[in-house]
Every structure is written in structure tokens, then in C-alpha cells.
N, C-alpha and C positions, 0 to 999 in steps of 0.2 A: 171766822171769828176766833181770835186767839184766847186761850184760857189765861187766868190770872198767873198761873205758874209759868207759862210761856212768856208772858210780858215781863215778869221779874227776871227771868233768865236772859232775855234779849237786852234788858237794861244793863245788866252786868257785863254782857259782851261789849256793848257800846263803851262802857267805862273802861274796860280792859283795852280796847283799841285806842282810846284817847291816851291812856297811860303809856302804851307802847309807842304811840306816835311822838310823845314828848321825850321818852327815854331813849329811843333808838339813835338819834343823832349823836348822843354822848358816847355810844358804844365804840364807834370808830376812833374817836380821839382818845378814849380811855385805853384801848388796846395799843394804840400807837405809842402813848406815853409809857405804858408798862414795858413794851419791847425796847424802847429807847433807853429807859432807865436801867433795864437789865443788861443791855449791851454796854452801856456807859460804865456800870459797876464792874463788869467783867474786864473792860479795858483798864480801869483804874487798878484792879487787882494785879493784872499783868504788869502794869507800869511799876507797881510797888515791887514786884519780883525783879524788875530790871535794875533796881538800885544797887544790887549786890554784884552785878557783872561789870566787866571792864572792857570788853571788846565786842565787835559785831558778831564774831563767831559764837561767843558765849550767849549773846542776845538771841541769836537764832536757835541755839541749843535749848535755851529756856522754853522757847515756843514749842519746839519739838517734844520736850519732856512733858509739856502740858497739853499736847495735842489730843491724847486719849480722853482728857477730862473736859474738853470743850465741845460744844455742839454748834459753834459758829465757825464760819470760814475766817481765818485770821491771817493778816499780812503785816509786814513791817517795812517802813521806808526810812532811808537815812536823810541827812540834811540836804542832799543833792537830789532828792526825790527818786532815788534808785530803789527798786524793789529788792530787798535783801532776802525775803522769805515769804512764801504763800503756801498755806496748808493744802491747797487743792491744785494749784497750777502745774506743779512738777509731776504730780501723779497722773493728771489728765493728758498733759502734753508730752511727757517723757523727756527724751533728749533735746527736743527743740527748746525747752525752757532754759532761759538765760538769767541767772540770778540778778544781774545788774541791769535789767530792763528798766527803761525810764517810764514812769507811770504818772499820768495826770488825770485827775478826776475832780468833779466839783466838790465833793465832800472833803477831799484832801486840801484843796485850796481854802475852803472855809475853815478847816481845822488849823491850818498854818496862820490864818489871819485872826481867828476868834478863839482858838483853843479846842473847839469841838465842831465837827461837821456832820451833816445828815443829808442823805440823798436816796432816792429810789430809782434804780436803773435796771435795764435788761442786760444780763450777762450772756454774751455769745458763747463764752467758754462752757458755761453750765447749762445753757439753753433754757433759762428761766429768769424771771424778774426777781431782784434781790433788794433788800434794804441795807444800806451801808451807813456805818457810824465810824468816823475817824476822830482820833484824839491826839493832840500834840503833847509831847513830853520832852523834857530836857535830858539829854544823854551826854554826860561829860562836856557840858557847855554847848552842845549842838542840838538844834531842833529836829527831833525824830517824830515820826507819825506811826501810830498803830491803827490799823484799819480792820474792822469786823464786818462781816456780811451775814445776813439771815434771810432765808427764802421768804419772799413776799407772800407766797401761797400759805405759809404757816400762819402769817399774820391774818390773812383772810379767813383761815380756818378758825383762829381764835375769835375773830369777829363773829363768825357764824355761830361758834359755841356760846359766846355771850348772848347773841340774839336768841338762840334756842333756850338758853337759861332764863332770859327775860320772859320768853313765851311760856315756858314751863311755870315760872313763878306767877305770872299773870293768870294762867289757867288754874293753878292751885288756889290762888286768891278767889277766882271766880267760883270754883267748885265749893270752897269753904263758905263763901257768902250764900251761894245757892242752897247749900245744905242747911245752913242756919235758918234761911228764910222759909225752907220747906218743912221744917220740923212740925210746926203747928198744923199746916195743911195735911201733912202725912198722918198726924195723929187721928184726925177725924175721917180722912178719906181712904186710908190704906185698907181697912177691912172690906169696904165695898169694892175697891179696886182689885183686891186679891180674889174675891168671890167672882167678880166679872171675868178675871183672867182664867180662873179655873173652868168656869162654864164655857169660855171661848175655846179652850183646848179640847173640851168634849165635843163642842159643836164642829170644830174644824177637823176632828179625827186625829189630832196630834196626841197620841197616847204614850209616846216615848218620854215626854217631859211633863208628867202630871205634877202640878204644884202641891205643896203641903201648906195650907193656909194658916198663917200665924194667928194665934188667939190673943189679941191685944186689948180687947174691951173687957168689961166686967163679966163675972161668971153668970149673972142673970140676964145679960143683954141678949136680944134676939139674934144679933149678928153672931154671938158665940155659939148658939145652938145650930144656926145654919152652917157656920164654918166647921163645927164638929161633924155634922152629917156629911158634908162634902169631903172632909179629910178622910173619914172612914171609907166612903165610896172610892176615893182616889187611891187609898192604900190597897183595897181589895183588887182594884183594876191593875195596879202596879204589880202586885204579887202574881196575878194571873198572866200578865204579859211576860214577867220574868220566867215563870214556869213554862209557858209556851215557847219562849225563845231558847231556853236551856234544852228543852226536849227536841226542838228543831235542830239546834247545833249538834246535839249528840247523834241524831239520826244522820245528819249530813256527814259527820266525822266517820260514822260506821260505813256509810255508802262509799265515801272517798277512799276508805282503806280496803275495800273489796278488790279482789283480783278479777271479778266479773264486771262487765260493763252494765250500767243501769241507766235507762232513759225513761222519763215520765212525760206523757203527752196529755193534753186536756181534751175536752169533747170535740174540739175542732182539729184534733191531731197536730196541734202546735206544741213544740218542745217546751216544757216548763222546767225540766231539770235534766242534767246529764253529768255523771261523775267523770273524773279524769280518765279512768280506764276506757269508758265508752268513747270519749272524744279521741283517745289515742287509737282505738280499734278502727274508727271510721275516718281518722285523719281530719277531724273537725276542730273548731275552737268554740269558745263561749258565745260567739256571735250567732250561733244557731238557736240560742234561747229565744223563744217567741216566734220561731219560724218552723215550717214543716221540715221533716227530714228530707234531704235531697233524694229525689227518685232515682237519679243516675247511680247512686251507690248500689242499690239493689231494690227493685220494685216489690220484692216479697215483704219488705217491712210494712208497707202500707196495707197489703192484703192481710198480713197477720194481725195488724191492729184492728182492721175492720172486722175480721172474723171473730176475734176474741170479744169485741164490743157487742157484736150481733148475737153471738151464742152465750155471752156472759159466762164464758168458760176459758180455761187455760188452753193455749194453742202452742205447739212445739214444731220447729222445723230446723233444718240445717242449711247454712249458706256459705258460699265461697266468695270472698272479696279479693279482687285483683288490685293490688297496690303497686306503687312504682317499682319497688325492689323485691317484693315477695307476694305470696298469697296467704290469705288469712281464712282459716276454716272456723266458723262459729256455729255453736249450738244456740239457737235463738228461742226464747220462751216469751210469749206475749200473754199477759193476764190483765183482766179488767180491774180497775181500782174500785174499792168498796165505797169510798167517800169522795165526793166532788166530781165524779165522772172521769172519763179518760181511761188510759191504760198504761201499763208498764212493760218495757222491753228489757229482758235480762239476756246479756250476751256473754256466753262462756267460750273462751278460746280453746279450741281442740286442735290447733295447728301442730303442736308438739306430737300429739297422738298420730295425726295423719302423716307427719314427716317420718315418724318411727316406722309406720306401716310401709311407707314408700321405700325407706332405707332398707327395711327387712326384705321387701320384695326384690329390690335391686340386688341386695347382697346374695339372696338365695339364687336369683337368676344368674348372677355372675359366677357364684361358686359352682352351680350346676353346670354352667357352660364350660368353666375351666376344667372341671373334673370329667365332663362328658367326652372331651376331645381325647385325652390319653386312654380312657376306658374303651372308646370306639376303636382306637388304634390297636390296643391289646386284644380286643375281641376279634378284630379282623385277622391279626396274625395267628391267634389261637385257632380260628376256623380254618386258616390256611394249613396249619400243622395237622388239624383233624382230617382235612380232605386230601392232603398230600403227605403221606407218611414217608415217602421215598425222596424227599428233597435233598439236593446236594449239601454237603457239609458247609460249604462257604455260605450258601443261602441261609441255612439254619443258624449259623453264627451271626449273620447280619440281622436276621429277624429277631433272634433272642436279644441282641444288643439293643435293637429298637424297643423291644418290650421292657428291658431293664431301664432304659432312658425314660420311658413314659411312666414306669413305676416310681422312679426317682422324682419325676415331676409331680406326680400325685402326692408322694410323701412330703415334698417341699410345700405344696399348697396346704395340705392338711396341717403340717407343722406350723405354718404361718398363721392359719386360722386359729389354731389352739393358742399360739402366742398372743394374738389379738385378744382372745377371750381372757387369757391370764392377766394381761396388763390392764384390763378394764378396771380392776380394783387393786390399788397399790397401798397395802397396809403400812402403817408407820414402823412396825418392827423390822421391816426389810430395808429401812432407810438408815444409813450411817454415814459418817464422815469419810470422804475419799479425796485423794489428790487427783485432780483432773489430768495432770501431766502423766502420772503413772497409768491411768486408764487409757490415755491416748497412745502411750508407748506400747502397751499391750495390743491395742487395735492395729497399730502400724506393723508390729511384728507378725500378726496374723495375716494381714493383707500381703506383706512381702513374701510370706510362705506360699501364698496362692499365686500372686503376680510377681514373679521373681525379678522381672525387669522394670518394675515400677519405681519411680524416683519420688520419695515422700520426704518432705522437709518440715520440721517442727520449728516454729518461731514463738518464743516466750521469754519473759524476763525472769532470769534465774533467781533474782532477789525477791521476787513476789511469791506469796503463798496462794496457791490456787485450790484451796480446800472447799468442798461443797458437800451438802447433805443429800445423798441420792441413793437409789438402788443401783449399786455398781454394776451388776450383771446386765440390767436393762440399758443403762447408759452405754456400756460397752457394746451391746448389740446394736443400738441406734447408730453410734459412730462407725462401727464396722460396716454397717449397711451403706452409710454415706460414702465411706472410703472405697468400698467394693464397687459401688455405682460409678464413682469417679474413675476407677481403673478400668472397669468393664466398658464404659462408653468413651474411651480415649483411643484414638487411632495411633498405633505404634506404642512405644514405651510411655506409660502414663507419667505425667509430671504433676504432682499434687503438692500444694502448700497448705499447711495447717498452722493457723495463727491463734494463740490463746492470749486474751487480755482480760482485765478485771475492771468493771465499772459498777459500783454499788447500785442496786443489790444483786448484780449479775456477774457470773463468769461467762465470758463470750468465747465460743469456739467457731472459727471461720475456716471452712474447708473449700479451697479453690482449686479447680483443675483447668486443663487446656484441651478438654475433650470436644465432642461434636456439638455440645450445647443443646438447648431446648427451644423449640419454636415459641414465639411470644404467645400465640393463641393457646398453647398447651400448659403454660407455666401455672396458671391458677387451678388446673385440674390434676396436677401430678400427685397430690396427696390423697386423691380419692382411691378407694379400694378397687383393685383389678384394672385401674387405668394405666394404659401403656401408650407412650408416644408413638413408637414404631413397633407394632405387634410382631411382625415377622422377625425383626432384629432382636427384640426382647426374648421371644420364644427360642430363638437360636442360641441365645446366651443363657437360657434356663430361667428367665425372669417370669414371675407369676403376677406382677402388678400389685403386690402387697407390701413390698419392701418399704417404700416411702410412707405408706399409710401406717405401718408399724412404727416407723421413726417418729411421725407426728404424734401418734397416740402416746408413745413413751414420753415425749417432751411435754405434751399437755398434761399428762398425769403427774409430772413433776412441777406443774404450775409454771412451766417455761414457755418459750415460743420459738418458732423456727421461721426463717425468712430465706428466700431464694432470689438470686439475680442470675440471669443467663443471657447469653448472646449466641445465636446460632452460628456454629463454626468457630467460635472463640472460647467456649467453655462455660462452666457454671460455678457459682459460689453459693454454698449453703451456710447460713449463719445461725448457730444454736445459742439461745440465751438460757442459762441454767441458774435458778435462784440459789444464793449461797446458803440461806436458812430455809429448810423445808420441813423438818421433823415436827416442829411446834405447830405449823400450819396444818399438817396432816392429822395430828392428834386432836386439834380443835374441830376439824371437819368430821372425824370419826365420832367425837362426843356429840356433835349436833345430830348426826344420823341416828345414833343409839338413843 
């Protein structure tokens, strides 16, 4: 059973449909007449322009001059029906277009007979249906024809626009009459309807859009008192919801900003919340919400949650998670929730601490091993001297030479270790502007004094300025190490090419040799401390395994980077990227630390 309001509304819809049914047929004819009149007026304006010209060429030039002002396709035919000009044909066909092409179309025939012609045809040239209007005019006593074309689709769009306009107009009329007819009914029924709507929101639990009931009746009306009471209640509930929502958003923002992972579970140990850090640690996404934590990650999670809920106390443990590319060491704290049941898991990443311990252990072990070997050798020779005081002079000289060599090796190791410790902190006052070319030339001179037969060639643009902000002594040490390695690990006279280029924000130094190269499996490890590709060969040449580690540390401390390409038996190329501006960045870093 429809209400009175619905019956009135339906009656207006019927009237609107009848109105549109009567008006719609006239839309097509109206649009067609408007387009025809517009094209005809445009043709007459062009014909008026033709009165001042005297030749076909001038006629065509007039059309070309007006081409940018026209949105129609325009063509001109002479008294022999030859196409003198078409605004689109030559552009589309190019050289195949022949200005004297004979043209025959129905609208042209109609224009020659009646003065004006109209036709709707499909254009194979433009690939669409067009509306054509042709108009005959007299040109120096000869009948010429101007022909205009307009896309039929545009006319269809105009028809659709008129139809939509009529629909909009009819809908507007319907709404207007419906509004007028509803005023009286709304005056009496709106208070009751608003009150019912408010009560319905409470009933359905929709507290996000609590209405404010308007007071339209008299001040002593019962509806007024009821509406005031409900409005007061609605306002109090709205304020409470806003306060709870604001508090919840603040807590979530705080939890999301933590570097620790936080996971909340309910009484059934289903995840009710997890911040971004926790999801990142466990390599999960938000689809885990409403589900239990995957047991395959680490079964200790479930046991910790159960223990803290049973004991009603905080439980702490440490866990190791094996991920695809690394391992994660977490300090996990499980604590029961005071309200609502369930528990919280707090995950603190201790991976950096464990990695530092491992690096420290590895460094101490490697340093001890490297120092132990020469100390053992020296001790052995010392015991030999102690037990054999009458050794031949040649033996004594050989033994003392070995002792001196091992002492030098220990000195080199200790010096390199001290260098590594020194460059861990690069203060800004040691950074100044240096010319890379001058630094490299000094390095090359040093290497040539050691490896006299080495061939070292510098390539750079003499017109380019290669100034960088660096610690000159450290950069010189790094480049000298790289050049020394290139010479040291080359068979026969070393051939080294050094290429310097500039590409903002870097100055790039490329050191290429034709030495023995590095095995592919060892390339990614060569910057590790005490790592040597060929230990026997490296020890023979006096290498300690710290040279490339020092180079990488120096470059990293300058906020640069170093890359290596190598082919076994063909040589290696080390590419160093040095930032042009460094001092300001170091000062900002020191300010943040202080």
C-alpha cells in the first residue's frame, strides 16, 4: 500500500514521461535545423568574402586564410565540377591529392539545381559519417559551389545534449512540484519522522551519524520536549564517540611511530592489531588481522602468550627469525591486557647488537690469527738463537731477515688497524676543497716510485673542474691502495688506466688494470676485513687483507660509494664515486649527534 506522498510523486513521474514523449521527436529536427542554418550562414559569409577576389588562386587563398577560423571541412568546386580546394583531403592524402579531381555528390547536384544542397554520407577518407551542405554562388558569371562538411557524430551529441537537457528540465519541474506538494505534509509529519529516524539510529547501532532533531513546533508542544531530550542525548553520545575516536587515533599513531613491533591478540589468541614495524619484522601484512599468528614463524610466540595469560604476568624471551636474506634477533615481551582480555607482544629488534658482537668476534679472531703467525715465527727463530749460539753467519743473517720481515708485517697490520679506527670518525674540520687531478697525480708518482716499470695513464677533460670536498690525505691513501693493488696483482709490467669524469653530484674515478683478476665468487667478499683471495700469494706480497676494507671505509665515510667489475685473467676495474659537496652534510650530521 503506497503512501499519499508516493502516489503524488508517481503521478508527477507519469506527467514527466508524457511531456518528454511529446517533446522528444522535435529534438532531432531542431538540432538538424540549427546545424543546417549554421553551416548555411557560414557558407554565405565565405561567399561574401569571395566577391572581392578575381581568380581561382585568390579564391583558394581566401579559404586557406580562413581555415584556422572554421570548424567545418570546406571545399570549393568550379563550374566544371573540379575540386579546386579541400581543407582536409591534401593533409590526409599528401602527394596523391590532385587539385583538379572531378567530384560528384548528391548535395552538389542539388545545389547546382536548387541553389542549396544537403546530404548525409559516410566519408571513407575520414572514416566517419558526415553532414554535407553545398551552396551555389556566381563567380565572374560562372556557377561555383562551396561545400561544407560537419561530423554526424557531433550532431548526434547535440541531440543527446538536448535530450539530457529536456530530462534535466523535466526532473527539475518534477522536483519543484513535488517539493511544493510536500510542504504541507512535511509541516505536520517532519517532527515525528525525525524522532523516529533518531530512535532508529540508536536501535541499529549507527552512532556515527546521530541526527540533530530540528524544533519546528511550538515551544509548549509535547514534540518539542521530546525532541529536546533526544537532541541532548544525541549530543552527549556524539561527544563521547568523538573523544573515543580521537583517543584511539592518537594511540594508533603512537604505536605506528614506534621502532618496536606491537601485536595485540584477543582471548582466542587471534590478532586484533599489529603495527607496521611488527608486520615488517615478521614479513606479514594486514590480512593477519583476525587470524592466529602463523606457528611456522616461531612456535615460542604461542607459548609466551599462553604463559603470560596463565600467570597474569609479564614474560620475556629472545627469538631468532630466519628470513629470506638475513636473520632477525628479537627480544620478545608478552604481557596480559588489563581490559578486554588477551595479551600484547612487544618485539624489540636486537639484530644490530648481535651483528656488532659477531663482527667484533670475527675481527678479534682475524686480528689474533694475523698477529699470531708472525709472532710464532719470531718466537721460533728466537728460541733457535737461544738454543744455538754458534750458528753460521749466513744462517744468522737469513733468520734475522725473516724476523725483520715478520716484524714489518706485524707493524703493517697494526698500522692498518689503527688507520681503520681513525677513519671511523671523519670530522668536518678535516674536509676541504681539493682538486682530484692533483691528488691522483700525487698517487701515481708514489706508485711509480715503488713499481718503476708500471705504465699508468690518466684520462680526463682538461677543461673540466674536478674539485671535491674531501679529507685529502684519506682519499690519497684510498687511491694509492687501489693503484698499489693493480700493480701488485699484475703479471709483468702493470698497465693501469685511470679515468676521471664528472656527473652531478659525483666526481667518478675509474681505475682499470689488466692483471690476474678476481674470481666471481670472491668479488662480493673482497671488502671484508682480513679477506684475501689467494692467501699464499697475498702473504708473499706483504698483504694483510685490510687494504680494500680501508678503501671502502674511507669512501663510505665521505658518503661515496665504490663498485668493482672483474674478469679472471683479464683484469679488474674499481669505480669510486666521490660527492662534490660534503662539508655541509658532515656539519649537519655532527649537529644531529651533538
